[in-house]
Residue, then its C-alpha position, 0 to 999 in steps of 0.5 A: x623859433x629863436x628867443x630874444x631877451x630882456x635883463x631884469x637883473x636891475x629890479x628887485x625879486x618882488x617886482x620881478x614876481x609882481x610882473x609875472x603874476x600869481x602863477x605866472x598869469x601875467x606872462x600867460x597874458x603876454x604870450x597869448x595876446x602877442x602870440x609869443x611864448x614868454x617867460x622869466x628864468x634867472x632874472x631875464x624875460x625871454x619872448x619868442x621872436x614875432x611881429x610884435x617885438x618892439x611892443x612887447x619890449x614897451x609893454x615890459x617897460x611900462x609895466x616896470x615903471x608902474x611898478x616902480x611908481x605905485x608898486x603894484x601891478x594887476x591883470x587888468x593893467x597888463x591887459x590894458x597896456x598891451x591893448x594900447x601897444x597893439x593900437x600904437x598908443x602905448x606912447x601916449x601913457x604917461x607915467x607922471x599921469x599916475x600920481x595918487x589922487x587920494x586914499x582909502x580909509x585903510x591908507x590904500x592909494x587910489x591910482x588913475x588906472x587908464x589914459x582916460x582916468x588919468x585925463x580926468x584925474x588931471x582935470x579935476x586938479x586943474x579946472x574949477x569945472x569938470x564934465x565927465x561923461x562915459x559908460x558905467x564902470x569907467x570910474x567917474x564917480x569913484x574918482x570924483x569923490x576920492x578927489x573930493x575926500x582929499x581936498x576934504x582932508x587937507x582942509x581945501x574945502x569946507x564941505x562936499x555936496x552930492x546931488x543928482x536929478x530926481x529922474x530914474x527910469x520915469x519914476x519920481x521920488x514922490x511915490x517912494x515912502x519915507x522922508x527926503x533922505x530915506x527917498x534920495x539914498x537909494x539913488x546915491x548908493x554909488x556915491x555912499x559906496x565911494x564915501x565909505x570906502x575913503x572914510x568909513x561909514x562912521x565918519x560918513x554919517x557924522x560928516x552928514x550930520x554935521x553938514x560936512x557932507x550934504x546930500x541932496x536932490x538937484x532941486x534943492x539947490x535952487x536959490x544957493x550959492x555954494x562956497x568953499x565946497x566941492x559939488x558933485x552932480x552925478x547922473x547928470x545925463x537925466x538933468x533938463x537944460x533948465x536945471x543944469x542952468x540953474x546947477x551951474x550957476x550956484x557956483x561960489x567962492x573957491x567951489x568946484x563942480x564936477x558933472x558926471x553922467x552917461x549919455x547913453x542912459x537918458x531917462x528923460x522922456x525927451x532925450x534930446x532935452x538933456x541938460x548935459x548934452x546941451x552944456x557939453x556942446x555950449x560950454x566946451x573951449x572955456x577956460x577953466x572948464x574941461x570935458x573929459x570922455x571915458x570910452x570902453x577901454x576906461x571900463x574898470x570893472x569886470x572885463x565882460x562889462x567892456x564887451x557888453x558895453x560895446x555890443x549895446x553901442x553897436x545896436x544903439x547907433 
């Protein structure tokens, strides 16, 4: 079998090593998914002549583009680019969409990892109201909090408000012990986790104490006007239509609303009365409001999560 080659001499040793992966794990992924034996010798990438020659070349190119942009590449990136290439969609991936949206407390930059996440990050930067729908693990909550914290740090806003409806598998917050914060906190754990990652637990607690970060159930939004703030509504699929209208009309000056939800996980008794579904239907095509749907291809947790979601979606249709 003949081998073709790509000259990698223009790239550094570190970049080539990162591309290859630990113990050449990335090369093994390329070999298995394209059914073409791949290896690197003397700064040259060799691959067996096969029906996916063009796709292999494109994936190698985009991988090194990513390395130039964000200095790192992992197995999930490789698998994602291969999937796009095999579906003839790799050309839709614009490297300029990979601008960092924020950074962690340790200084690690946060980048969108998929096409859907890139669209979400672009929407967050360019719209006043963003609806992000999608399954668990697509990064909608994490990226929303990351963006909000970045805007707080550069003083574009004065506070972050995190909220969600009090519906959870048919239970009521009133049955839980403790004050309101103690009742709500367990339901907002994904938001807390993201905040801790961006700011650290001590800073988060200090900001909460000073009300720079406010965490409250959705019912507490009634009657308020929210100015100079980014307001994130999580688990929005469990809002009623009246609640969603109430929330959207809280928007004041210099405010952004981010509404996240998964329409496959509605806990309302009457699922067709979800405020998220209605809002996505009647508010589309309004300038300044963007709808971003994240699919199973945007799941960035363990690869098994993507497969689990796909199987459940098959039986729930």
